[in-house]
C-alpha positions in Angstrom: 0.1 0.0 -0.1 1.8 3.3 -0.9 2.6 5.6 1.5 1.1 3.8 4.1 3.7 4.3 6.8 5.0 7.7 5.2 5.1 10.4 7.8 3.3 13.8 7.5 5.2 16.9 6.7 6.8 18.7 8.1 9.2 15.8 9.2 12.8 15.7 9.1 12.7 12.0 7.2 9.0 11.1 6.1 10.4 7.8 4.8 12.2 7.0 8.3 9.3 4.0 9.1 9.2 2.6 5.9 13.0 2.3 5.9 13.1 1.2 9.5 10.5 -2.1 8.2 12.7 -2.6 5.2 15.9 -2.9 7.8 13.9 -5.3 10.3 12.6 -7.7 7.4 16.3 -8.0 6.0 17.5 -8.8 9.7 14.4 -11.2 9.8 15.3 -13.0 6.6 18.1 -15.1 7.2 16.2 -16.4 10.5 13.2 -17.2 8.6 15.0 -19.0 5.8 17.1 -21.1 8.2 13.9 -22.4 10.2 12.1 -23.0 6.9 15.2 -24.9 5.0 15.6 -27.4 8.1 11.7 -27.8 8.6 12.4 -26.8 12.4 11.1 -25.1 15.2 13.1 -21.8 16.2 15.8 -22.0 18.6 15.2 -19.8 21.9 17.3 -17.0 20.4 15.7 -17.4 17.3 12.0 -17.2 18.9 12.8 -14.3 21.0 13.9 -12.3 17.9 10.3 -13.5 16.1 8.3 -12.6 18.8 9.5 -8.8 18.2 9.2 -9.3 14.5 5.6 -10.7 15.1 4.8 -7.5 17.1 5.9 -5.2 14.4 4.3 -7.0 11.7 1.0 -6.7 13.9 1.1 -3.1 14.2 2.3 -2.5 10.4 -0.9 -4.3 8.7 -3.7 -2.4 7.9 -5.9 -4.2 10.0 -4.2 -2.6 13.0 -5.7 0.7 12.5 -9.5 -0.2 12.7 -8.4 -1.9 16.2 -6.5 1.1 17.9 -8.8 3.5 16.2 -12.0 1.5 17.8 -10.4 2.1 21.1 -9.5 5.4 20.5 -13.3 6.2 19.6 -14.6 4.5 22.4 -12.3 6.5 24.9 -13.4 9.7 23.1 -17.4 9.0 23.1 -17.0 8.2 27.0 -15.4 11.3 27.3 -17.8 13.5 25.6 -20.6 11.9 27.4 -19.0 13.2 30.5 -18.4 16.4 29.2 -22.0 16.9 27.4 -23.9 15.3 30.8 -25.3 18.7 31.7 -24.7 22.3 30.2 -22.9 23.1 33.4 -20.5 20.5 32.7 -20.1 21.3 28.8 -19.5 24.8 29.7 -17.0 24.2 32.3 -14.9 22.0 29.7 -14.9 24.9 27.3 -13.8 27.0 29.6 -10.8 25.0 31.1 -10.1 24.5 27.4 -9.8 28.2 26.6 -13.0 28.4 24.4 -15.9 30.5 24.5 -19.2 29.0 25.6 -21.0 31.8 23.9 -19.5 30.8 20.2 -22.6 29.3 18.0 -20.6 26.2 16.9 -20.2 25.4 20.9 -23.8 25.8 21.7 -24.7 23.1 24.2 -28.1 21.6 22.3 -26.3 21.7 19.1 -23.3 19.9 20.0 -25.1 17.0 21.8 -27.7 16.5 19.1 -24.9 16.1 16.2 -22.8 13.7 19.2 -26.2 11.8 19.6 -26.7 11.6 15.6 -23.1 10.1 15.3 -22.3 13.3 13.4 -19.6 14.3 15.6 -16.1 12.4 14.9 -12.2 13.0 15.3 -10.1 11.9 12.6 -6.3 10.8 13.2 -3.4 11.2 10.7 -0.7 8.9 10.0 1.6 10.1 12.4 -0.8 9.2 15.2 -1.3 5.9 14.1 2.4 5.3 13.8 2.9 6.7 17.4 0.5 4.6 18.9 2.1 1.3 16.8 5.8 1.8 18.0 4.3 2.5 21.6 2.5 -0.7 21.8 5.2 -3.0 20.0 7.2 -3.5 23.8 3.9 -4.5 25.4 3.0 -6.8 22.7 6.3 -8.7 22.8 5.9 -8.9 26.7 2.6 -10.8 26.4 4.1 -13.0 23.4 6.5 -14.0 25.7 4.5 -15.0 28.6 3.0 -17.3 26.2 4.2 -21.2 25.6 5.1 -21.9 22.2 5.3 -24.8 19.9 5.6 -25.6 16.1 3.6 -27.6 13.8 5.9 -28.9 11.1 4.8 -29.7 7.3 7.6 -31.4 5.6 5.5 -31.3 2.2 5.0 -27.5 2.9 1.3 -27.2 2.9 0.6 -24.2 5.2 -0.6 -21.2 3.7 -0.2 -17.6 4.9 -2.2 -14.4 4.4 -2.3 -10.5 4.8 -2.8 -10.7 8.3 -0.1 -12.7 9.5 -0.4 -12.9 13.3 -3.7 -14.6 14.1 -5.6 -14.4 17.4 -8.3 -16.7 18.4 -10.5 -16.5 21.5 -14.1 -16.4 23.0 -16.6 -15.4 20.6 -18.3 -12.8 22.9 -15.0 -10.9 23.7 -13.0 -8.4 22.2 -9.6 -10.8 21.8 -6.1 -9.3 22.4 -2.7 -10.6 23.2 -3.8 -10.8 26.5 -6.9 -13.2 26.3 -6.6 -14.8 23.4 -6.5 -18.9 23.8 -4.1 -19.0 20.9 -1.5 -16.8 19.0 -0.8 -18.5 15.5 1.8 -17.3 13.2 3.1 -19.0 9.7 7.0 -18.8 9.6 6.7 -20.3 6.3 5.0 -23.2 4.4 6.6 -25.9 6.3 6.8 -24.2 9.8 3.9 -22.6 12.1 4.0 -21.5 15.3 1.6 -21.7 17.9 1.6 -19.8 21.3 -1.0 -20.9 24.1 -1.5 -19.6 27.6 -1.3 -23.0 29.0 1.5 -25.7 28.0 0.0 -28.2 25.5 1.5 -31.3 23.9 3.3 -30.8 20.8 1.1 -31.0 17.6 2.1 -34.0 15.1 1.9 -33.2 11.5 -0.9 -34.8 10.1 -4.0 -33.5 7.8 -6.3 -32.8 10.4 -3.8 -30.2 12.4 -2.7 -28.8 9.1 -6.3 -28.2 7.6 -6.9 -26.6 11.3 -4.1 -24.3 10.9 -5.1 -23.3 7.2 -8.6 -22.8 8.4 -7.5 -20.5 10.9 -5.3 -18.1 8.5 -8.4 -18.2 6.0 -10.9 -17.1 8.8 -8.5 -14.2 9.8 -7.3 -13.1 6.5 -8.1 -9.5 5.2 -8.1 -9.7 1.4 -5.6 -11.8 0.4 -4.4 -15.5 1.0 -0.8 -16.8 -0.1 -0.2 -20.7 -1.0 2.5 -22.1 -3.3 0.0 -24.4 -5.0 -3.7 -23.4 -6.4 -5.5 -25.7 -3.8 -5.0 -26.6 -0.1 -6.6 -28.4 2.9 -9.0 -26.9 5.0 -12.1 -27.2 6.5 -15.5 -25.7 5.8 -18.2 -24.2 8.2 -19.3 -28.0 8.8 -15.9 -29.3 9.6 -15.6 -31.2 6.7 -12.2 -31.5 5.0 -11.8 -29.6 1.6 -9.0 -28.7 -0.6 -10.4 -26.6 -3.5 -10.1 -22.9 -2.2 -13.1 -21.6 -3.9 -15.4 -23.8 -1.7 -14.6 -21.7 1.3 -16.9 -19.4 2.3 -15.7 -17.2 5.4 -19.6 -15.9 5.8 -21.0 -19.5 6.6 -18.7 -19.7 9.7 -20.4 -19.0 13.1 -18.5 -16.7 15.6 -18.4 -19.7 18.0 -16.5 -22.3 15.8 -13.1 -23.0 17.2 -10.3 -24.4 14.8 -7.5 -24.3 17.1 
């Protein structure tokens, strides 16, 4: 996506973030290649680097922005509800901020009506999202380190990946994040799939069921693109039946309560 990480003017170096991600990918390349060629889990040091890499991958994809924007809008909404609770609270807020309460645009009933009708909104620029992203990386990495990590190996290279590389699975009625997700998944390559769980679980063997489950996990969390080295691949449909023709996958038919990992 063009200029997705480009800092707004004025900035000493508008491409600084883009160059940072390029350097990070260059550093990760040899590790990913080594793990893939040997069809093996990462070593302890490699895993620690990959967890940092995963944290940055999570905050750099387009799907991160709606997540952080949802939190921002919720906090703003809660704050505005408090400020608009009464005419007096609204006037006090304006005066504390240095605004003239007598200005027509700040008229209490007008602002409250606009807010309740959903006409009032606050937008954020690229710099704001990038600041939130870099602030969140260290915390995400810490939460990833708290998990128990294992790898499923596919010697035949049957795993797929998507434009949403960090996969979270949790309860259907909760907002799932790195703290409460039952499982965090990451396809290192088509041969190695990492799983991070809150509790230690037995090593998962390479078999059709596990590979199909991980591919279904990837399909359900994908944004717009899925990557596979072959045209068709193994997955489970909404009825938990085995499939291998990708055109048969229908995300809309899956219920939120479906658990595949």
